PDB file of N, CA, C and O in Angstrom:
ATOM      1  N   MET A   1       1.030  -1.294  -0.017  1.00  0.00           N
ATOM      2  CA  MET A   1      -0.038   0.065   0.103  1.00  0.00           C
ATOM      3  C   MET A   1       1.631   1.249  -0.032  1.00  0.00           C
ATOM      4  O   MET A   1       2.807   1.286   0.329  1.00  0.00           O
ATOM      5  N   VAL A   2       0.282   2.271  -1.055  1.00  0.00           N
ATOM      6  CA  VAL A   2       0.847   3.827  -0.735  1.00  0.00           C
ATOM      7  C   VAL A   2       0.160   4.581   0.168  1.00  0.00           C
ATOM      8  O   VAL A   2      -0.863   4.228   0.757  1.00  0.00           O
ATOM      9  N   LYS A   3       0.849   5.842   0.296  1.00  0.00           N
ATOM     10  CA  LYS A   3      -0.087   6.995   1.142  1.00  0.00           C
ATOM     11  C   LYS A   3       0.193   8.148   0.075  1.00  0.00           C
ATOM     12  O   LYS A   3       1.163   8.808  -0.295  1.00  0.00           O
ATOM     13  N   CYS A   4      -1.532   8.019  -0.306  1.00  0.00           N
ATOM     14  CA  CYS A   4      -1.168   8.887  -1.255  1.00  0.00           C
ATOM     15  C   CYS A   4      -0.431  10.958  -0.489  1.00  0.00           C
ATOM     16  O   CYS A   4      -0.578  11.456   0.627  1.00  0.00           O
ATOM     17  N   ALA A   5       0.024  11.318  -1.297  1.00  0.00           N
ATOM     18  CA  ALA A   5       0.771  12.683  -1.078  1.00  0.00           C
ATOM     19  C   ALA A   5      -0.269  13.914  -0.723  1.00  0.00           C
ATOM     20  O   ALA A   5      -0.188  14.825   0.100  1.00  0.00           O
ATOM     21  N   ASP A   6      -1.265  13.564  -1.675  1.00  0.00           N
ATOM     22  CA  ASP A   6      -2.435  14.899  -1.112  1.00  0.00           C
ATOM     23  C   ASP A   6      -3.359  14.692   0.494  1.00  0.00           C
ATOM     24  O   ASP A   6      -3.424  15.403   1.498  1.00  0.00           O
ATOM     25  N   CYS A   7      -4.137  13.036   0.031  1.00  0.00           N
ATOM     26  CA  CYS A   7      -5.398  13.459   0.837  1.00  0.00           C
ATOM     27  C   CYS A   7      -4.061  11.906   1.359  1.00  0.00           C
ATOM     28  O   CYS A   7      -4.015  11.541   0.184  1.00  0.00           O
ATOM     29  N   GLY A   8      -3.457  11.261   1.814  1.00  0.00           N
ATOM     30  CA  GLY A   8      -3.016  10.926   2.632  1.00  0.00           C
ATOM     31  C   GLY A   8      -3.569   9.000   2.907  1.00  0.00           C
ATOM     32  O   GLY A   8      -3.025   8.164   3.628  1.00  0.00           O
ATOM     33  N   LYS A   9      -4.803   8.848   2.018  1.00  0.00           N
ATOM     34  CA  LYS A   9      -5.290   7.753   1.613  1.00  0.00           C
ATOM     35  C   LYS A   9      -4.529   6.900   0.716  1.00  0.00           C
ATOM     36  O   LYS A   9      -3.983   7.091  -0.370  1.00  0.00           O
ATOM     37  N   GLU A  10      -4.699   5.534   1.778  1.00  0.00           N
ATOM     38  CA  GLU A  10      -3.872   4.552   1.845  1.00  0.00           C
ATOM     39  C   GLU A  10      -4.395   3.223   0.172  1.00  0.00           C
ATOM     40  O   GLU A  10      -5.328   2.421   0.217  1.00  0.00           O
ATOM     41  N   THR A  11      -3.373   3.446  -1.145  1.00  0.00           N
ATOM     42  CA  THR A  11      -4.202   3.011  -2.012  1.00  0.00           C
ATOM     43  C   THR A  11      -2.634   2.243  -2.206  1.00  0.00           C
ATOM     44  O   THR A  11      -1.531   2.622  -1.810  1.00  0.00           O
ATOM     45  N   SER A  12      -3.240   0.365  -3.388  1.00  0.00           N
ATOM     46  CA  SER A  12      -2.742  -0.380  -4.085  1.00  0.00           C
ATOM     47  C   SER A  12      -1.354  -0.085  -4.966  1.00  0.00           C
ATOM     48  O   SER A  12      -1.334   0.814  -5.807  1.00  0.00           O
ATOM     49  N   GLU A  13      -0.328  -0.831  -4.723  1.00  0.00           N
ATOM     50  CA  GLU A  13       0.653  -0.433  -5.825  1.00  0.00           C
ATOM     51  C   GLU A  13      -0.119   0.380  -6.958  1.00  0.00           C
ATOM     52  O   GLU A  13      -0.094   1.601  -7.112  1.00  0.00           O
ATOM     53  N   ASP A  14      -0.766  -0.502  -7.670  1.00  0.00           N
ATOM     54  CA  ASP A  14      -1.672  -1.231  -8.523  1.00  0.00           C
ATOM     55  C   ASP A  14      -1.839  -0.155  -9.537  1.00  0.00           C
ATOM     56  O   ASP A  14      -1.188   0.206 -10.517  1.00  0.00           O
ATOM     57  N   SER A  15      -3.274   0.348  -8.786  1.00  0.00           N
ATOM     58  CA  SER A  15      -3.917   2.200  -8.844  1.00  0.00           C
ATOM     59  C   SER A  15      -3.003   3.879  -8.043  1.00  0.00           C
ATOM     60  O   SER A  15      -3.425   4.879  -7.462  1.00  0.00           O
ATOM     61  N   VAL A  16      -1.603   3.368  -8.468  1.00  0.00           N
ATOM     62  CA  VAL A  16      -0.909   4.100  -7.636  1.00  0.00           C
ATOM     63  C   VAL A  16      -0.547   5.049  -9.327  1.00  0.00           C
ATOM     64  O   VAL A  16      -0.602   4.544 -10.449  1.00  0.00           O
ATOM     65  N   VAL A  17      -0.159   6.635  -8.950  1.00  0.00           N
ATOM     66  CA  VAL A  17      -0.605   7.318  -9.802  1.00  0.00           C
ATOM     67  C   VAL A  17       0.357   8.502  -9.541  1.00  0.00           C
ATOM     68  O   VAL A  17       0.132   9.369  -8.697  1.00  0.00           O
ATOM     69  N   CYS A  18       1.117   8.474 -10.095  1.00  0.00           N
ATOM     70  CA  CYS A  18       2.660   9.397 -10.043  1.00  0.00           C
ATOM     71  C   CYS A  18       2.125  10.927 -10.230  1.00  0.00           C
ATOM     72  O   CYS A  18       1.020  11.119 -10.737  1.00  0.00           O
ATOM     73  N   CYS A  19       2.975  12.040  -9.788  1.00  0.00           N
ATOM     74  CA  CYS A  19       2.051  13.403 -10.527  1.00  0.00           C
ATOM     75  C   CYS A  19       3.630  13.468 -11.484  1.00  0.00           C
ATOM     76  O   CYS A  19       4.724  12.937 -11.296  1.00  0.00           O
ATOM     77  N   ASP A  20       3.197  14.218 -12.356  1.00  0.00           N
ATOM     78  CA  ASP A  20       4.095  14.006 -13.692  1.00  0.00           C
ATOM     79  C   ASP A  20       5.029  15.269 -13.233  1.00  0.00           C
ATOM     80  O   ASP A  20       5.654  15.676 -14.212  1.00  0.00           O
ATOM     81  N   MET A  21       5.244  15.827 -12.349  1.00  0.00           N
ATOM     82  CA  MET A  21       6.954  16.780 -12.402  1.00  0.00           C
ATOM     83  C   MET A  21       6.676  16.987 -11.848  1.00  0.00           C
ATOM     84  O   MET A  21       6.042  18.040 -11.920  1.00  0.00           O
ATOM     85  N   CYS A  22       6.782  16.102 -10.199  1.00  0.00           N
ATOM     86  CA  CYS A  22       8.122  15.088  -9.063  1.00  0.00           C
ATOM     87  C   CYS A  22       8.361  13.927  -8.454  1.00  0.00           C
ATOM     88  O   CYS A  22       9.104  13.573  -7.539  1.00  0.00           O
ATOM     89  N   GLY A  23       7.386  13.274  -9.321  1.00  0.00           N
ATOM     90  CA  GLY A  23       6.828  11.575  -8.965  1.00  0.00           C
ATOM     91  C   GLY A  23       5.790  11.636  -7.816  1.00  0.00           C
ATOM     92  O   GLY A  23       4.897  10.817  -8.036  1.00  0.00           O
ATOM     93  N   ALA A  24       5.637  12.191  -6.887  1.00  0.00           N
ATOM     94  CA  ALA A  24       4.713  11.399  -5.537  1.00  0.00           C
ATOM     95  C   ALA A  24       3.938  10.269  -6.278  1.00  0.00           C
ATOM     96  O   ALA A  24       4.242   9.879  -7.405  1.00  0.00           O
ATOM     97  N   PRO A  25       3.090   9.869  -5.666  1.00  0.00           N
ATOM     98  CA  PRO A  25       2.513   8.949  -5.636  1.00  0.00           C
ATOM     99  C   PRO A  25       1.056   9.559  -4.655  1.00  0.00           C
ATOM    100  O   PRO A  25       0.907   9.804  -3.458  1.00  0.00           O
ATOM    101  N   LEU A  26       0.271   9.627  -5.698  1.00  0.00           N
ATOM    102  CA  LEU A  26      -1.234   9.326  -5.153  1.00  0.00           C
ATOM    103  C   LEU A  26      -2.751   8.564  -5.763  1.00  0.00           C
ATOM    104  O   LEU A  26      -3.345   7.991  -6.676  1.00  0.00           O
ATOM    105  N   CYS A  27      -2.753   8.939  -4.837  1.00  0.00           N
ATOM    106  CA  CYS A  27      -4.346   7.675  -5.816  1.00  0.00           C
ATOM    107  C   CYS A  27      -5.051   8.086  -6.324  1.00  0.00           C
ATOM    108  O   CYS A  27      -5.065   9.302  -6.131  1.00  0.00           O
ATOM    109  N   GLU A  28      -6.202   7.569  -7.353  1.00  0.00           N
ATOM    110  CA  GLU A  28      -6.483   7.726  -8.709  1.00  0.00           C
ATOM    111  C   GLU A  28      -7.412   8.995  -8.785  1.00  0.00           C
ATOM    112  O   GLU A  28      -7.909   9.583  -9.745  1.00  0.00           O
ATOM    113  N   GLU A  29      -7.482   9.256  -7.093  1.00  0.00           N
ATOM    114  CA  GLU A  29      -8.745  10.619  -7.305  1.00  0.00           C
ATOM    115  C   GLU A  29      -8.218  12.549  -7.303  1.00  0.00           C
ATOM    116  O   GLU A  29      -8.693  13.624  -7.670  1.00  0.00           O
ATOM    117  N   CYS A  30      -7.109  12.082  -6.711  1.00  0.00           N
ATOM    118  CA  CYS A  30      -6.251  13.067  -6.686  1.00  0.00           C
ATOM    119  C   CYS A  30      -5.349  12.756  -7.504  1.00  0.00           C
ATOM    120  O   CYS A  30      -4.417  13.452  -7.101  1.00  0.00           O
ATOM    121  N   GLY A  31      -4.852  12.014  -8.657  1.00  0.00           N
ATOM    122  CA  GLY A  31      -4.877  11.815  -9.231  1.00  0.00           C
ATOM    123  C   GLY A  31      -5.460  11.573 -11.296  1.00  0.00           C
ATOM    124  O   GLY A  31      -5.159  10.890 -12.275  1.00  0.00           O
ATOM    125  N   THR A  32      -6.317  12.559 -10.936  1.00  0.00           N
ATOM    126  CA  THR A  32      -6.719  12.662 -12.093  1.00  0.00           C
ATOM    127  C   THR A  32      -6.245  13.551 -13.316  1.00  0.00           C
ATOM    128  O   THR A  32      -6.344  13.164 -14.480  1.00  0.00           O
ATOM    129  N   THR A  33      -5.536  15.207 -12.818  1.00  0.00           N
ATOM    130  CA  THR A  33      -4.812  16.255 -13.208  1.00  0.00           C
ATOM    131  C   THR A  33      -3.891  15.844 -13.654  1.00  0.00           C
ATOM    132  O   THR A  33      -3.763  15.826 -14.878  1.00  0.00           O
ATOM    133  N   GLY A  34      -2.996  15.404 -12.881  1.00  0.00           N
ATOM    134  CA  GLY A  34      -1.773  14.629 -12.927  1.00  0.00           C
ATOM    135  C   GLY A  34      -0.332  14.404 -12.763  1.00  0.00           C
ATOM    136  O   GLY A  34       0.632  13.806 -13.241  1.00  0.00           O
ATOM    137  N   LEU A  35      -0.912  15.660 -11.295  1.00  0.00           N
ATOM    138  CA  LEU A  35      -0.464  16.951 -11.094  1.00  0.00           C
ATOM    139  C   LEU A  35      -0.182  17.024  -9.581  1.00  0.00           C
ATOM    140  O   LEU A  35      -0.271  18.178  -9.163  1.00  0.00           O
ATOM    141  N   CYS A  36       0.166  16.016  -8.553  1.00  0.00           N
ATOM    142  CA  CYS A  36       0.083  17.089  -7.320  1.00  0.00           C
ATOM    143  C   CYS A  36      -0.873  18.275  -7.223  1.00  0.00           C
ATOM    144  O   CYS A  36      -1.108  19.073  -8.131  1.00  0.00           O
ATOM    145  N   SER A  37      -1.561  18.280  -5.584  1.00  0.00           N
ATOM    146  CA  SER A  37      -1.357  19.654  -5.487  1.00  0.00           C
ATOM    147  C   SER A  37      -0.440  20.767  -5.672  1.00  0.00           C
ATOM    148  O   SER A  37      -0.574  21.750  -6.400  1.00  0.00           O
ATOM    149  N   THR A  38       0.915  20.317  -4.567  1.00  0.00           N
ATOM    150  CA  THR A  38       1.324  21.646  -4.920  1.00  0.00           C
ATOM    151  C   THR A  38       1.698  22.071  -6.048  1.00  0.00           C
ATOM    152  O   THR A  38       1.428  23.158  -6.560  1.00  0.00           O
ATOM    153  N   CYS A  39       2.633  20.816  -6.661  1.00  0.00           N
ATOM    154  CA  CYS A  39       2.629  20.952  -8.237  1.00  0.00           C
ATOM    155  C   CYS A  39       1.741  21.944  -9.105  1.00  0.00           C
ATOM    156  O   CYS A  39       1.959  22.679 -10.068  1.00  0.00           O
ATOM    157  N   ALA A  40       0.832  21.682  -8.459  1.00  0.00           N
ATOM    158  CA  ALA A  40      -0.133  21.589  -9.386  1.00  0.00           C
ATOM    159  C   ALA A  40      -0.215  23.516  -8.718  1.00  0.00           C
ATOM    160  O   ALA A  40       0.809  23.172  -8.128  1.00  0.00           O
ATOM    161  N   GLU A  41      -0.343  24.369  -8.486  1.00  0.00           N
ATOM    162  CA  GLU A  41      -0.564  25.427  -7.431  1.00  0.00           C
ATOM    163  C   GLU A  41       1.111  26.028  -7.849  1.00  0.00           C
ATOM    164  O   GLU A  41       1.277  27.236  -7.681  1.00  0.00           O
ATOM    165  N   LEU A  42       2.335  25.197  -8.387  1.00  0.00           N
ATOM    166  CA  LEU A  42       3.698  25.933  -8.458  1.00  0.00           C
ATOM    167  C   LEU A  42       2.850  26.442 -10.143  1.00  0.00           C
ATOM    168  O   LEU A  42       2.859  27.583 -10.606  1.00  0.00           O
ATOM    169  N   TRP A  43       2.323  25.462 -10.646  1.00  0.00           N
ATOM    170  CA  TRP A  43       2.157  25.528 -12.442  1.00  0.00           C
ATOM    171  C   TRP A  43       1.738  26.592 -12.710  1.00  0.00           C
ATOM    172  O   TRP A  43       2.246  27.418 -13.468  1.00  0.00           O
ATOM    173  N   GLU A  44      -0.012  26.733 -11.630  1.00  0.00           N
ATOM    174  CA  GLU A  44      -1.119  28.267 -11.847  1.00  0.00           C
ATOM    175  C   GLU A  44       0.108  29.531 -12.086  1.00  0.00           C
ATOM    176  O   GLU A  44       0.331  30.256 -13.056  1.00  0.00           O
ATOM    177  N   ALA A  45       0.667  29.436 -10.940  1.00  0.00           N
ATOM    178  CA  ALA A  45       1.634  30.691 -10.418  1.00  0.00           C
ATOM    179  C   ALA A  45       2.722  31.013 -11.528  1.00  0.00           C
ATOM    180  O   ALA A  45       2.868  32.218 -11.734  1.00  0.00           O
ATOM    181  N   GLU A  46       3.592  30.067 -12.358  1.00  0.00           N
ATOM    182  CA  GLU A  46       4.148  30.480 -12.970  1.00  0.00           C
ATOM    183  C   GLU A  46       2.725  30.802 -14.517  1.00  0.00           C
ATOM    184  O   GLU A  46       2.859  31.642 -15.406  1.00  0.00           O
ATOM    185  N   ILE A  47       1.852  30.100 -14.398  1.00  0.00           N
ATOM    186  CA  ILE A  47       1.021  30.830 -16.098  1.00  0.00           C
ATOM    187  C   ILE A  47       0.737  31.934 -15.784  1.00  0.00           C
ATOM    188  O   ILE A  47       0.676  32.744 -16.708  1.00  0.00           O
ATOM    189  N   ASP A  48       0.388  32.530 -14.082  1.00  0.00           N
ATOM    190  CA  ASP A  48      -0.312  33.524 -13.814  1.00  0.00           C
ATOM    191  C   ASP A  48       0.822  34.597 -13.726  1.00  0.00           C
ATOM    192  O   ASP A  48       0.487  35.778 -13.642  1.00  0.00           O
ATOM    193  N   LEU A  49       2.089  34.269 -13.739  1.00  0.00           N
ATOM    194  CA  LEU A  49       3.502  35.072 -13.450  1.00  0.00           C
ATOM    195  C   LEU A  49       3.861  35.208 -15.516  1.00  0.00           C
ATOM    196  O   LEU A  49       4.413  36.086 -16.179  1.00  0.00           O
ATOM    197  N   GLU A  50       3.433  34.324 -15.773  1.00  0.00           N
ATOM    198  CA  GLU A  50       3.511  34.346 -17.337  1.00  0.00           C
ATOM    199  C   GLU A  50       2.434  35.917 -17.709  1.00  0.00           C
ATOM    200  O   GLU A  50       2.962  36.996 -17.975  1.00  0.00           O
ATOM    201  N   ASP A  51       0.949  35.721 -17.648  1.00  0.00           N
ATOM    202  CA  ASP A  51       0.077  36.153 -18.038  1.00  0.00           C
ATOM    203  C   ASP A  51      -0.017  37.643 -17.211  1.00  0.00           C
ATOM    204  O   ASP A  51      -1.117  38.194 -17.256  1.00  0.00           O
ATOM    205  N   MET A  52       1.158  38.375 -16.402  1.00  0.00           N
ATOM    206  CA  MET A  52       1.911  39.601 -16.159  1.00  0.00           C
ATOM    207  C   MET A  52       2.409  39.910 -16.604  1.00  0.00           C
ATOM    208  O   MET A  52       2.038  41.011 -17.009  1.00  0.00           O
ATOM    209  N   GLU A  53       3.662  39.500 -17.067  1.00  0.00           N
ATOM    210  CA  GLU A  53       4.610  39.778 -17.700  1.00  0.00           C
ATOM    211  C   GLU A  53       4.119  39.505 -19.461  1.00  0.00           C
ATOM    212  O   GLU A  53       4.612  40.327 -20.233  1.00  0.00           O
ATOM    213  N   ALA A  54       3.260  38.492 -20.059  1.00  0.00           N
ATOM    214  CA  ALA A  54       2.770  39.585 -21.453  1.00  0.00           C
ATOM    215  C   ALA A  54       2.286  40.951 -21.755  1.00  0.00           C
ATOM    216  O   ALA A  54       2.545  41.893 -22.505  1.00  0.00           O
ATOM    217  N   GLU A  55       1.142  40.482 -20.453  1.00  0.00           N
ATOM    218  CA  GLU A  55       0.195  42.198 -20.230  1.00  0.00           C
ATOM    219  C   GLU A  55       1.446  43.033 -19.905  1.00  0.00           C
ATOM    220  O   GLU A  55       1.172  44.134 -20.385  1.00  0.00           O
ATOM    221  N   GLU A  56       2.377  43.093 -19.485  1.00  0.00           N
ATOM    222  CA  GLU A  56       3.051  44.364 -19.142  1.00  0.00           C
ATOM    223  C   GLU A  56       4.273  45.129 -20.186  1.00  0.00           C
ATOM    224  O   GLU A  56       4.797  46.243 -20.173  1.00  0.00           O
ATOM    225  N   GLU A  57       4.469  43.478 -21.393  1.00  0.00           N
ATOM    226  CA  GLU A  57       4.578  43.742 -22.958  1.00  0.00           C
ATOM    227  C   GLU A  57       3.763  44.707 -23.830  1.00  0.00           C
ATOM    228  O   GLU A  57       3.998  45.764 -24.416  1.00  0.00           O
ATOM    229  N   GLY A  58       3.016  44.134 -23.717  1.00  0.00           N
ATOM    230  CA  GLY A  58       1.871  45.139 -24.931  1.00  0.00           C
ATOM    231  C   GLY A  58       1.740  46.461 -23.901  1.00  0.00           C
ATOM    232  O   GLY A  58       1.940  47.434 -24.629  1.00  0.00           O
ATOM    233  N   GLU A  59       1.558  46.808 -22.887  1.00  0.00           N
ATOM    234  CA  GLU A  59       1.679  47.918 -22.412  1.00  0.00           C
ATOM    235  C   GLU A  59       2.025  48.767 -23.656  1.00  0.00           C
ATOM    236  O   GLU A  59       2.220  49.977 -23.543  1.00  0.00           O
TER     237      GLU A  59
END
């Protein structure tokens, strides 16, 4: 059994999904996006930063 890095739920090794960025083990429910919550937050922050930079260049 493997513990999900996001919710802490015990999952069998056969149904573990790994985060695409850091490889953290996730249960099937938490792994639907392919990213753990930490990497998802970082991904969103990076997209927001790129959007802000694009807006500044457009002015």
